[in-house]
MMTF fields as JSON, N, C-alpha, C and O atoms, coordinates in Angstrom:
{
  "mmtfVersion": "1.0.0",
  "mmtfProducer": "UNKNOWN",
  "numBonds": 519,
  "numAtoms": 520,
  "numGroups": 130,
  "numChains": 1,
  "numModels": 1,
  "chainsPerModel": [1],
  "groupsPerChain": [130],
  "chainIdList": ["A"],
  "bondAtomList": [4, 2, 8, 6, 12, 10, 16, 14, 20, 18, 24, 22, 28, 26, 32, 30, 36, 34, 40, 38, 44, 42, 48, 46, 52, 50, 56, 54, 60, 58, 64, 62, 68, 66, 72, 70, 76, 74, 80, 78, 84, 82, 88, 86, 92, 90, 96, 94, 100, 98, 104, 102, 108, 106, 112, 110, 116, 114, 120, 118, 124, 122, 128, 126, 132, 130, 136, 134, 140, 138, 144, 142, 148, 146, 152, 150, 156, 154, 160, 158, 164, 162, 168, 166, 172, 170, 176, 174, 180, 178, 184, 182, 188, 186, 192, 190, 196, 194, 200, 198, 204, 202, 208, 206, 212, 210, 216, 214, 220, 218, 224, 222, 228, 226, 232, 230, 236, 234, 240, 238, 244, 242, 248, 246, 252, 250, 256, 254, 260, 258, 264, 262, 268, 266, 272, 270, 276, 274, 280, 278, 284, 282, 288, 286, 292, 290, 296, 294, 300, 298, 304, 302, 308, 306, 312, 310, 316, 314, 320, 318, 324, 322, 328, 326, 332, 330, 336, 334, 340, 338, 344, 342, 348, 346, 352, 350, 356, 354, 360, 358, 364, 362, 368, 366, 372, 370, 376, 374, 380, 378, 384, 382, 388, 386, 392, 390, 396, 394, 400, 398, 404, 402, 408, 406, 412, 410, 416, 414, 420, 418, 424, 422, 428, 426, 432, 430, 436, 434, 440, 438, 444, 442, 448, 446, 452, 450, 456, 454, 460, 458, 464, 462, 468, 466, 472, 470, 476, 474, 480, 478, 484, 482, 488, 486, 492, 490, 496, 494, 500, 498, 504, 502, 508, 506, 512, 510, 516, 514],
  "bondOrderList": [1, 1, 1, 1, 1, 1, 1, 1, 1, 1, 1, 1, 1, 1, 1, 1, 1, 1, 1, 1, 1, 1, 1, 1, 1, 1, 1, 1, 1, 1, 1, 1, 1, 1, 1, 1, 1, 1, 1, 1, 1, 1, 1, 1, 1, 1, 1, 1, 1, 1, 1, 1, 1, 1, 1, 1, 1, 1, 1, 1, 1, 1, 1, 1, 1, 1, 1, 1, 1, 1, 1, 1, 1, 1, 1, 1, 1, 1, 1, 1, 1, 1, 1, 1, 1, 1, 1, 1, 1, 1, 1, 1, 1, 1, 1, 1, 1, 1, 1, 1, 1, 1, 1, 1, 1, 1, 1, 1, 1, 1, 1, 1, 1, 1, 1, 1, 1, 1, 1, 1, 1, 1, 1, 1, 1, 1, 1, 1, 1],
  "groupList": [{"groupName": "MET", "atomNameList": ["N", "CA", "C", "O"], "elementList": ["N", "C", "C", "O"], "formalChargeList": [0, 0, 0, 0], "bondAtomList": [1, 0, 2, 1, 3, 2], "bondOrderList": [1, 1, 2], "singleLetterCode": "M", "chemCompType": "L-PEPTIDE LINKING"}, {"groupName": "GLU", "atomNameList": ["N", "CA", "C", "O"], "elementList": ["N", "C", "C", "O"], "formalChargeList": [0, 0, 0, 0], "bondAtomList": [1, 0, 2, 1, 3, 2], "bondOrderList": [1, 1, 2], "singleLetterCode": "E", "chemCompType": "L-PEPTIDE LINKING"}, {"groupName": "ARG", "atomNameList": ["N", "CA", "C", "O"], "elementList": ["N", "C", "C", "O"], "formalChargeList": [0, 0, 0, 0], "bondAtomList": [1, 0, 2, 1, 3, 2], "bondOrderList": [1, 1, 2], "singleLetterCode": "R", "chemCompType": "L-PEPTIDE LINKING"}, {"groupName": "VAL", "atomNameList": ["N", "CA", "C", "O"], "elementList": ["N", "C", "C", "O"], "formalChargeList": [0, 0, 0, 0], "bondAtomList": [1, 0, 2, 1, 3, 2], "bondOrderList": [1, 1, 2], "singleLetterCode": "V", "chemCompType": "L-PEPTIDE LINKING"}, {"groupName": "SER", "atomNameList": ["N", "CA", "C", "O"], "elementList": ["N", "C", "C", "O"], "formalChargeList": [0, 0, 0, 0], "bondAtomList": [1, 0, 2, 1, 3, 2], "bondOrderList": [1, 1, 2], "singleLetterCode": "S", "chemCompType": "L-PEPTIDE LINKING"}, {"groupName": "THR", "atomNameList": ["N", "CA", "C", "O"], "elementList": ["N", "C", "C", "O"], "formalChargeList": [0, 0, 0, 0], "bondAtomList": [1, 0, 2, 1, 3, 2], "bondOrderList": [1, 1, 2], "singleLetterCode": "T", "chemCompType": "L-PEPTIDE LINKING"}, {"groupName": "GLY", "atomNameList": ["N", "CA", "C", "O"], "elementList": ["N", "C", "C", "O"], "formalChargeList": [0, 0, 0, 0], "bondAtomList": [1, 0, 2, 1, 3, 2], "bondOrderList": [1, 1, 2], "singleLetterCode": "G", "chemCompType": "PEPTIDE LINKING"}, {"groupName": "PRO", "atomNameList": ["N", "CA", "C", "O"], "elementList": ["N", "C", "C", "O"], "formalChargeList": [0, 0, 0, 0], "bondAtomList": [1, 0, 2, 1, 3, 2], "bondOrderList": [1, 1, 2], "singleLetterCode": "P", "chemCompType": "L-PEPTIDE LINKING"}, {"groupName": "PHE", "atomNameList": ["N", "CA", "C", "O"], "elementList": ["N", "C", "C", "O"], "formalChargeList": [0, 0, 0, 0], "bondAtomList": [1, 0, 2, 1, 3, 2], "bondOrderList": [1, 1, 2], "singleLetterCode": "F", "chemCompType": "L-PEPTIDE LINKING"}, {"groupName": "ILE", "atomNameList": ["N", "CA", "C", "O"], "elementList": ["N", "C", "C", "O"], "formalChargeList": [0, 0, 0, 0], "bondAtomList": [1, 0, 2, 1, 3, 2], "bondOrderList": [1, 1, 2], "singleLetterCode": "I", "chemCompType": "L-PEPTIDE LINKING"}, {"groupName": "TYR", "atomNameList": ["N", "CA", "C", "O"], "elementList": ["N", "C", "C", "O"], "formalChargeList": [0, 0, 0, 0], "bondAtomList": [1, 0, 2, 1, 3, 2], "bondOrderList": [1, 1, 2], "singleLetterCode": "Y", "chemCompType": "L-PEPTIDE LINKING"}, {"groupName": "ALA", "atomNameList": ["N", "CA", "C", "O"], "elementList": ["N", "C", "C", "O"], "formalChargeList": [0, 0, 0, 0], "bondAtomList": [1, 0, 2, 1, 3, 2], "bondOrderList": [1, 1, 2], "singleLetterCode": "A", "chemCompType": "L-PEPTIDE LINKING"}, {"groupName": "LEU", "atomNameList": ["N", "CA", "C", "O"], "elementList": ["N", "C", "C", "O"], "formalChargeList": [0, 0, 0, 0], "bondAtomList": [1, 0, 2, 1, 3, 2], "bondOrderList": [1, 1, 2], "singleLetterCode": "L", "chemCompType": "L-PEPTIDE LINKING"}, {"groupName": "CYS", "atomNameList": ["N", "CA", "C", "O"], "elementList": ["N", "C", "C", "O"], "formalChargeList": [0, 0, 0, 0], "bondAtomList": [1, 0, 2, 1, 3, 2], "bondOrderList": [1, 1, 2], "singleLetterCode": "C", "chemCompType": "L-PEPTIDE LINKING"}, {"groupName": "ASP", "atomNameList": ["N", "CA", "C", "O"], "elementList": ["N", "C", "C", "O"], "formalChargeList": [0, 0, 0, 0], "bondAtomList": [1, 0, 2, 1, 3, 2], "bondOrderList": [1, 1, 2], "singleLetterCode": "D", "chemCompType": "L-PEPTIDE LINKING"}, {"groupName": "TRP", "atomNameList": ["N", "CA", "C", "O"], "elementList": ["N", "C", "C", "O"], "formalChargeList": [0, 0, 0, 0], "bondAtomList": [1, 0, 2, 1, 3, 2], "bondOrderList": [1, 1, 2], "singleLetterCode": "W", "chemCompType": "L-PEPTIDE LINKING"}, {"groupName": "GLN", "atomNameList": ["N", "CA", "C", "O"], "elementList": ["N", "C", "C", "O"], "formalChargeList": [0, 0, 0, 0], "bondAtomList": [1, 0, 2, 1, 3, 2], "bondOrderList": [1, 1, 2], "singleLetterCode": "Q", "chemCompType": "L-PEPTIDE LINKING"}, {"groupName": "ASN", "atomNameList": ["N", "CA", "C", "O"], "elementList": ["N", "C", "C", "O"], "formalChargeList": [0, 0, 0, 0], "bondAtomList": [1, 0, 2, 1, 3, 2], "bondOrderList": [1, 1, 2], "singleLetterCode": "N", "chemCompType": "L-PEPTIDE LINKING"}],
  "groupTypeList": [0, 1, 2, 2, 2, 3, 4, 5, 6, 4, 7, 8, 1, 1, 2, 9, 6, 10, 4, 2, 11, 3, 12, 13, 14, 6, 15, 11, 8, 3, 11, 6, 5, 5, 6, 10, 14, 10, 11, 5, 0, 5, 0, 7, 6, 5, 3, 1, 1, 16, 13, 4, 17, 11, 12, 11, 5, 9, 4, 6, 11, 12, 11, 1, 9, 6, 13, 6, 12, 1, 14, 3, 3, 2, 3, 5, 10, 9, 12, 7, 14, 7, 1, 14, 15, 7, 11, 13, 15, 7, 9, 3, 4, 2, 11, 8, 11, 11, 11, 2, 7, 11, 11, 5, 0, 8, 4, 11, 2, 12, 16, 17, 7, 1, 0, 2, 9, 1, 9, 1, 3, 5, 11, 2, 16, 7, 2, 7, 6, 16],
  "groupIdList": [1, 2, 3, 4, 5, 6, 7, 8, 9, 10, 11, 12, 13, 14, 15, 16, 17, 18, 19, 20, 21, 22, 23, 24, 25, 26, 27, 28, 29, 30, 31, 32, 33, 34, 35, 36, 37, 38, 39, 40, 41, 42, 43, 44, 45, 46, 47, 48, 49, 50, 51, 52, 53, 54, 55, 56, 57, 58, 59, 60, 61, 62, 63, 64, 65, 66, 67, 68, 69, 70, 71, 72, 73, 74, 75, 76, 77, 78, 79, 80, 81, 82, 83, 84, 85, 86, 87, 88, 89, 90, 91, 92, 93, 94, 95, 96, 97, 98, 99, 100, 101, 102, 103, 104, 105, 106, 107, 108, 109, 110, 111, 112, 113, 114, 115, 116, 117, 118, 119, 120, 121, 122, 123, 124, 125, 126, 127, 128, 129, 130],
  "secStructList": [7, 7, 3, 3, 3, 3, 7, 7, 7, 7, 2, 2, 2, 2, 2, 2, 6, 7, 7, 1, 3, 3, 3, 3, 6, 6, 3, 3, 3, 3, 7, 7, 7, 7, 7, 7, 7, 6, 6, 6, 6, 7, 7, 7, 1, 1, 6, 6, 2, 2, 2, 2, 2, 2, 2, 2, 2, 2, 2, 2, 2, 2, 2, 2, 1, 1, 7, 7, 6, 6, 6, 7, 7, 7, 3, 3, 3, 3, 3, 1, 7, 4, 4, 4, 2, 2, 2, 2, 2, 2, 2, 2, 2, 2, 2, 2, 6, 6, 6, 7, 7, 7, 3, 3, 3, 3, 3, 7, 7, 7, 1, 1, 6, 6, 7, 7, 7, 7, 7, 5, 3, 3, 3, 3, 7, 7, 7, 6, 6, 7],
  "xCoordList": [-30.844, -31.726, -30.154, -29.136, -30.596, -30.122, -30.227, -31.124, -29.207, -28.953, -27.662, -26.565, -28.316, -27.36, -27.551, -28.627, -26.214, -26.585, -25.531, -24.452, -25.925, -25.47, -25.496, -26.427, -24.017, -23.63, -24.009, -24.721, -23.653, -23.854, -22.17, -21.412, -21.97, -20.557, -21.034, -20.185, -22.537, -22.837, -22.277, -22.787, -21.197, -21.276, -22.244, -21.866, -23.336, -24.344, -24.413, -24.417, -24.451, -24.326, -23.72, -24.221, -22.083, -21.071, -21.604, -22.445, -21.402, -21.847, -22.685, -22.477, -23.934, -25.503, -25.285, -25.418, -24.7, -24.72, -25.974, -27.028, -26.037, -27.135, -26.819, -25.845, -27.451, -27.247, -28.14, -28.92, -27.938, -28.97, -30.203, -31.346, -29.634, -30.209, -29.8, -28.664, -30.96, -30.493, -31.636, -32.816, -31.025, -31.532, -31.99, -31.151, -33.082, -33.269, -34.456, -35.467, -33.992, -35.169, -36.042, -37.268, -35.489, -35.874, -36.732, -37.46, -36.635, -36.998, -36.303, -35.843, -36.317, -34.78, -35.813, -36.855, -35.206, -35.758, -34.7, -33.561, -35.272, -34.283, -34.299, -35.297, -33.268, -33.359, -33.941, -34.034, -34.513, -34.828, -33.636, -32.681, -33.982, -32.702, -33.116, -34.209, -32.513, -32.519, -31.783, -31.361, -31.888, -31.349, -30.068, -30.012, -29.101, -27.743, -27.632, -28.562, -26.417, -25.405, -24.149, -23.398, -23.917, -22.829, -21.177, -20.055, -21.578, -20.351, -19.922, -18.738, -20.795, -20.212, -20.13, -19.24, -21.479, -21.645, -21.844, -21.279, -23.195, -23.814, -25.206, -25.721, -25.864, -27.404, -27.897, -27.473, -28.455, -29.036, -30.715, -31.291, -31.018, -31.924, -33.368, -34.014, -33.749, -35.194, -35.117, -34.253, -36.444, -36.96, -37.344, -37.544, -37.394, -37.596, -36.219, -36.105, -35.047, -33.843, -33.627, -33.333, -33.847, -33.611, -34.607, -34.436, -35.053, -36.611, -35.611, -35.154, -35.439, -34.508, -33.602, -33.677, -32.819, -31.278, -31.484, -30.602, -32.535, -33.119, -33.418, -32.81, -34.494, -35.017, -33.674, -33.693, -33.055, -31.244, -30.643, -30.519, -30.227, -29.175, -29.979, -29.484, -31.945, -32.559, -32.041, -31.085, -32.811, -32.636, -30.767, -30.626, -29.968, -28.815, -28.423, -27.786, -29.114, -28.871, -29.915, -29.534, -30.898, -31.656, -30.714, -30.284, -30.531, -29.485, -28.275, -27.732, -27.917, -26.759, -27.525, -26.942, -29.057, -29.303, -30.215, -30.835, -30.092, -30.926, -32.41, -33.084, -33.039, -34.23, -34.1, -33.16, -35.375, -35.18, -36.893, -37.736, -36.389, -37.82, -39.147, -40.228, -39.073, -40.505, -41.136, -42.215, -39.723, -40.366, -40.776, -41.263, -40.778, -41.264, -42.457, -43.498, -42.239, -43.779, -44.392, -45.239, -43.732, -43.883, -43.346, -42.126, -43.987, -43.098, -43.564, -44.685, -42.746, -42.947, -41.613, -40.475, -43.148, -42.562, -42.487, -43.239, -41.547, -41.417, -40.469, -39.291, -41.667, -40.973, -41.797, -42.714, -40.817, -40.78, -42.088, -42.866, -41.997, -42.874, -44.005, -43.747, -45.208, -46.526, -46.392, -46.613, -46.0, -46.68, -45.407, -45.431, -44.535, -43.727, -43.662, -42.893, -44.708, -45.043, -45.717, -45.346, -46.551, -47.165, -45.862, -46.02, -44.652, -43.824, -43.349, -43.025, -43.38, -42.603, -43.765, -43.678, -44.465, -45.748, -45.15, -44.566, -45.077, -44.611, -42.945, -42.409, -42.59, -40.51, -41.741, -42.078, -42.039, -42.302, -43.021, -42.539, -44.075, -44.934, -43.971, -44.108, -43.379, -42.746, -41.713, -41.445, -40.888, -39.99, -41.031, -40.604, -42.525, -43.246, -44.046, -44.824, -44.272, -44.83, -45.431, -46.619, -44.41, -44.696, -45.024, -45.746, -44.42, -44.83, -46.057, -47.046, -46.439, -47.255, -47.547, -48.574, -46.562, -46.314, -47.685, -48.424, -47.649, -48.837, -47.324, -46.12, -48.697, -47.678, -47.86, -48.861, -47.527, -47.865, -46.648, -45.424, -47.62, -46.52, -46.793, -47.629, -46.405, -46.544, -45.104, -44.015, -45.408, -44.814, -43.892, -44.174, -42.635, -42.136, -40.217, -39.655, -39.999, -38.631, -38.056, -38.379, -36.807, -35.884, -34.764, -35.021, -33.218, -32.253, -31.621, -31.192, -31.289, -31.116, -31.581, -32.551, -31.266, -32.853, -32.306, -32.376, -31.821, -31.935, -32.33, -32.391, -32.619, -33.547, -34.526, -35.197, -35.108, -36.622, -37.686, -38.906, -36.947, -37.612, -36.881, -35.697, -37.304, -37.122, -37.261, -37.146, -37.542, -37.661, -37.406, -36.225, -38.534, -38.418, -39.38, -40.569, -38.333, -38.716, -38.691, -37.65, -39.541, -39.68, -39.811, -40.968, -38.858, -39.341, -39.198, -38.896, -39.508, -39.34, -38.568, -38.771, -37.669, -36.983, -37.743, -38.617, -37.488, -38.232, -37.925, -36.912, -39.165, -38.077, -37.684, -37.936, -37.006, -36.764, -37.126, -37.433, -37.188, -38.229, -39.12, -40.115, -38.991, -40.016, -39.612, -40.195],
  "yCoordList": [119.614, 117.741, 117.355, 117.6, 116.309, 115.716, 114.115, 113.315, 114.024, 112.266, 111.853, 112.411, 110.081, 109.67, 108.318, 107.734, 107.76, 106.279, 105.241, 105.681, 103.984, 103.212, 101.671, 101.094, 101.229, 100.239, 99.204, 99.505, 98.014, 96.559, 95.805, 95.379, 95.876, 95.274, 94.09, 93.435, 93.758, 92.812, 92.817, 93.663, 92.011, 91.614, 91.863, 92.096, 91.855, 92.09, 93.8, 94.398, 94.198, 95.935, 96.409, 97.192, 96.149, 96.073, 95.281, 95.974, 94.526, 93.562, 94.221, 94.534, 94.507, 95.084, 96.101, 96.243, 97.567, 98.587, 98.838, 99.003, 98.883, 99.898, 99.757, 99.041, 100.31, 100.996, 99.679, 98.895, 99.689, 98.806, 99.84, 99.491, 101.228, 102.183, 103.379, 103.663, 104.137, 105.476, 106.458, 106.144, 107.604, 108.925, 109.676, 109.727, 110.466, 111.753, 111.966, 111.282, 113.442, 114.346, 113.714, 113.81, 113.133, 112.793, 111.639, 111.467, 110.676, 109.38, 108.615, 108.714, 107.645, 106.259, 105.038, 104.568, 104.8, 103.36, 102.281, 102.267, 101.492, 100.326, 99.311, 98.614, 98.762, 97.957, 96.714, 96.549, 95.464, 94.505, 93.338, 92.806, 93.23, 92.204, 91.184, 91.097, 90.322, 88.675, 88.487, 89.356, 86.557, 87.111, 86.227, 85.037, 86.903, 86.436, 86.246, 86.307, 86.036, 86.276, 86.518, 85.659, 88.263, 88.962, 88.428, 88.377, 88.167, 87.799, 86.312, 86.01, 85.365, 84.434, 84.268, 83.813, 84.842, 85.089, 83.6, 82.883, 83.197, 82.037, 82.192, 82.857, 81.633, 81.481, 80.508, 79.353, 80.8, 80.344, 79.018, 79.248, 78.102, 77.051, 77.32, 77.186, 77.986, 78.175, 79.359, 80.17, 79.294, 80.975, 82.072, 83.276, 81.382, 82.131, 82.412, 83.605, 81.748, 82.6, 84.036, 85.232, 83.391, 84.368, 85.585, 86.755, 85.382, 86.266, 87.524, 88.543, 87.003, 87.258, 88.19, 89.418, 87.541, 88.195, 89.181, 90.002, 89.11, 90.096, 91.783, 92.852, 91.368, 92.238, 93.051, 94.23, 92.385, 92.827, 93.972, 95.133, 93.157, 94.244, 95.465, 96.565, 95.091, 96.51, 97.202, 97.968, 96.906, 97.292, 98.324, 99.491, 97.685, 98.093, 99.415, 100.45, 98.85, 100.394, 101.403, 102.528, 101.098, 102.136, 103.053, 104.121, 102.641, 102.965, 103.674, 104.349, 103.388, 104.716, 105.677, 106.757, 105.786, 107.134, 108.095, 109.072, 107.338, 107.784, 107.398, 108.147, 106.176, 105.943, 104.831, 104.828, 103.904, 102.551, 102.331, 102.947, 100.235, 99.617, 100.265, 99.704, 101.378, 102.199, 103.432, 104.017, 103.492, 104.75, 104.085, 104.813, 103.263, 102.243, 102.708, 102.637, 103.293, 102.918, 102.648, 103.252, 101.609, 100.657, 99.403, 99.263, 98.608, 97.31, 96.3, 95.815, 95.918, 94.507, 93.929, 94.209, 92.204, 90.756, 90.022, 90.03, 89.589, 88.545, 87.333, 87.23, 86.37, 84.909, 84.317, 84.803, 83.118, 82.321, 81.258, 80.86, 81.029, 80.088, 80.727, 81.223, 80.755, 81.651, 80.97, 81.647, 79.494, 78.627, 78.739, 78.107, 79.539, 79.978, 81.082, 81.267, 82.036, 83.592, 83.149, 83.741, 82.311, 82.358, 81.856, 81.838, 81.469, 81.284, 82.65, 82.935, 83.366, 84.679, 86.064, 87.243, 85.258, 86.354, 86.56, 87.643, 86.141, 86.565, 87.346, 88.125, 86.586, 87.636, 89.109, 89.905, 88.87, 90.571, 90.948, 92.004, 90.67, 91.004, 91.618, 92.82, 91.146, 91.687, 92.696, 93.498, 92.744, 93.983, 94.947, 96.095, 94.909, 96.212, 96.384, 97.298, 95.807, 96.28, 97.547, 97.822, 98.422, 100.048, 100.672, 101.667, 100.01, 101.465, 100.545, 101.274, 99.066, 99.628, 99.756, 100.317, 99.184, 99.384, 99.054, 98.071, 99.887, 99.719, 97.928, 97.684, 97.284, 95.878, 95.241, 95.747, 94.655, 93.675, 92.321, 92.318, 91.326, 90.122, 89.327, 88.435, 89.449, 89.244, 87.649, 87.69, 86.602, 85.803, 86.173, 86.811, 85.222, 85.995, 84.84, 84.501, 84.71, 83.965, 85.097, 86.181, 84.834, 85.563, 84.901, 84.006, 85.739, 85.737, 84.779, 84.651, 83.835, 82.207, 81.683, 82.009, 80.289, 79.665, 79.152, 77.923, 79.608, 78.974, 80.316, 80.387, 81.47, 82.685, 82.393, 82.268, 82.176, 82.037, 83.822, 83.933, 84.676, 85.788, 86.687, 86.573, 87.767, 89.589, 90.095, 89.171, 91.383, 92.657, 93.847, 94.189, 94.867, 95.821, 97.245, 97.515, 97.711, 98.858, 100.078, 100.116, 101.896, 102.3, 103.289, 103.711, 104.004, 105.132, 106.437, 107.059, 106.693, 108.048, 108.8, 108.322, 109.961, 109.765, 110.54, 111.161, 110.694, 111.777, 112.87, 113.389, 113.434, 115.212, 115.085, 114.101, 116.135, 116.241, 116.562, 117.742, 115.782, 116.32, 115.155, 115.283, 114.117, 113.263, 112.155, 111.074],
  "zCoordList": [-101.176, -100.516, -100.36, -101.008, -98.654, -98.173, -98.273, -98.007, -98.663, -99.148, -98.677, -98.659, -98.08, -97.654, -97.812, -97.94, -97.794, -98.278, -97.332, -96.937, -97.057, -96.044, -96.786, -97.348, -96.539, -96.748, -95.875, -94.917, -96.039, -94.789, -94.985, -94.114, -96.817, -96.919, -97.826, -98.431, -97.955, -98.867, -100.115, -100.851, -100.724, -101.704, -102.669, -103.817, -102.421, -103.67, -103.937, -105.014, -102.914, -103.242, -103.881, -104.688, -103.854, -104.568, -106.115, -106.689, -106.542, -107.432, -108.213, -109.385, -107.382, -108.143, -108.637, -109.853, -107.449, -107.579, -106.608, -107.223, -105.596, -104.982, -103.717, -103.487, -102.694, -101.416, -100.513, -101.054, -99.664, -98.508, -97.952, -97.657, -97.894, -97.573, -98.204, -98.584, -98.29, -98.916, -97.938, -97.777, -97.393, -96.706, -97.562, -98.461, -97.87, -98.78, -98.118, -97.954, -97.656, -96.693, -95.864, -95.935, -95.158, -94.189, -94.063, -93.086, -95.253, -95.327, -96.109, -97.246, -95.089, -95.263, -95.892, -95.435, -96.89, -97.859, -97.765, -98.231, -97.138, -97.161, -97.967, -97.788, -99.176, -99.96, -99.702, -98.486, -100.563, -100.145, -99.43, -99.994, -98.379, -97.379, -97.086, -96.526, -97.319, -97.213, -95.483, -94.72, -95.279, -94.065, -94.291, -93.982, -94.833, -94.672, -92.961, -92.157, -92.73, -91.783, -92.433, -92.895, -92.428, -92.909, -92.186, -92.69, -91.114, -90.144, -90.683, -90.534, -91.295, -91.62, -93.176, -93.894, -93.474, -95.257, -95.536, -96.362, -94.257, -94.694, -94.629, -93.729, -95.508, -95.562, -94.268, -94.248, -93.594, -92.406, -93.072, -94.135, -92.369, -93.277, -93.682, -94.721, -91.788, -91.937, -92.274, -92.608, -92.087, -92.838, -91.482, -91.645, -90.171, -88.953, -88.655, -88.375, -88.598, -88.678, -90.355, -90.355, -91.1, -92.138, -91.729, -92.072, -91.398, -91.214, -90.373, -90.891, -88.738, -87.718, -88.424, -88.395, -89.002, -89.677, -90.941, -91.191, -91.661, -92.468, -91.459, -91.495, -90.733, -90.014, -88.639, -88.284, -88.333, -87.892, -88.35, -87.96, -89.508, -91.259, -91.066, -90.821, -91.254, -91.697, -90.517, -90.631, -88.984, -87.694, -87.785, -87.421, -88.192, -88.276, -89.197, -89.003, -90.251, -91.686, -91.016, -90.693, -90.862, -89.887, -89.22, -89.656, -88.416, -87.207, -87.233, -86.358, -88.473, -89.139, -89.486, -89.396, -90.006, -90.292, -89.573, -89.993, -87.9, -87.011, -86.789, -86.081, -87.39, -87.636, -86.181, -85.386, -86.132, -85.915, -86.806, -87.458, -85.904, -86.639, -85.907, -86.086, -85.129, -84.718, -85.567, -85.656, -86.188, -87.504, -88.511, -89.375, -88.691, -90.111, -90.454, -89.801, -91.73, -92.203, -93.547, -94.205, -93.738, -95.1, -95.188, -95.28, -95.175, -95.322, -96.17, -96.015, -97.113, -98.192, -97.697, -97.321, -98.121, -97.44, -99.072, -100.046, -98.851, -100.447, -100.022, -99.683, -100.222, -99.698, -101.783, -102.445, -102.06, -102.32, -102.231, -103.098, -101.051, -100.511, -99.734, -98.638, -100.203, -99.346, -98.037, -97.033, -97.886, -96.785, -95.494, -94.439, -95.85, -94.9, -94.155, -93.212, -94.698, -94.053, -92.807, -91.794, -92.673, -90.936, -90.028, -88.808, -90.553, -89.359, -88.817, -87.664, -89.836, -89.73, -88.753, -88.41, -88.696, -88.098, -86.866, -86.876, -86.104, -84.359, -84.148, -83.36, -85.365, -85.599, -85.462, -84.585, -86.7, -87.588, -86.731, -86.321, -86.101, -85.061, -83.787, -83.557, -83.276, -82.162, -82.402, -81.507, -83.939, -84.21, -84.811, -84.689, -85.557, -85.604, -84.684, -84.957, -83.448, -82.894, -82.53, -82.694, -81.949, -81.984, -83.324, -83.384, -84.573, -85.769, -86.023, -86.102, -86.204, -87.191, -88.404, -88.786, -89.262, -90.509, -91.991, -92.046, -92.713, -94.032, -94.566, -94.632, -94.771, -95.236, -96.504, -97.013, -97.011, -98.275, -98.019, -97.895, -98.019, -98.978, -99.775, -99.632, -100.33, -101.848, -102.263, -101.691, -103.158, -103.24, -105.099, -106.113, -104.567, -106.15, -105.565, -104.524, -107.059, -106.945, -106.655, -107.142, -105.512, -104.821, -105.964, -106.77, -105.757, -106.283, -106.411, -107.558, -105.58, -104.714, -104.435, -103.749, -104.752, -104.231, -102.798, -102.799, -101.652, -100.412, -99.682, -98.454, -100.603, -99.639, -99.347, -100.372, -98.46, -98.207, -97.819, -97.946, -97.47, -97.281, -97.538, -97.221, -98.136, -98.678, -97.852, -97.047, -96.977, -96.758, -96.982, -97.056, -97.162, -97.82, -96.77, -96.596, -96.392, -95.52, -95.943, -96.598, -96.026, -95.647, -94.681, -94.67, -93.601, -92.453, -92.799, -93.817, -91.639, -91.581, -90.404, -89.288, -90.479, -89.475, -88.862, -89.466, -87.07, -86.117, -86.219, -86.688, -85.595, -85.639, -84.384, -83.688, -84.004, -82.9, -81.752, -81.579, -80.815, -79.606, -79.591, -78.878, -80.18, -80.766, -79.94, -80.029]
}
């Protein structure tokens, strides 16, 4: 069984004990990802900025294991305030235009109050020649 782990250097990964992504037998599982700007370790104020940052972090983690957003087959969105969700639609629609993954959105409290969205994905590595 092939297993590979990806870290983004987030302090949460070390403190809590998880990987940003794990590749196992061609399947990529990306942990719930919030909108931190890891270059500055700040959280933007708007849900749109947080959504874009989360997707960029996810895209980078997937790239490290030979996948892209177009390989995502399942996505879960978690938002503390469901009223924020429509503002994210244009962003996620662009990000997943090619993949059109199965998706779920639900509302739940996140780890820190400034977090307005968390995104988790599952992807499948493309087969050679695809």
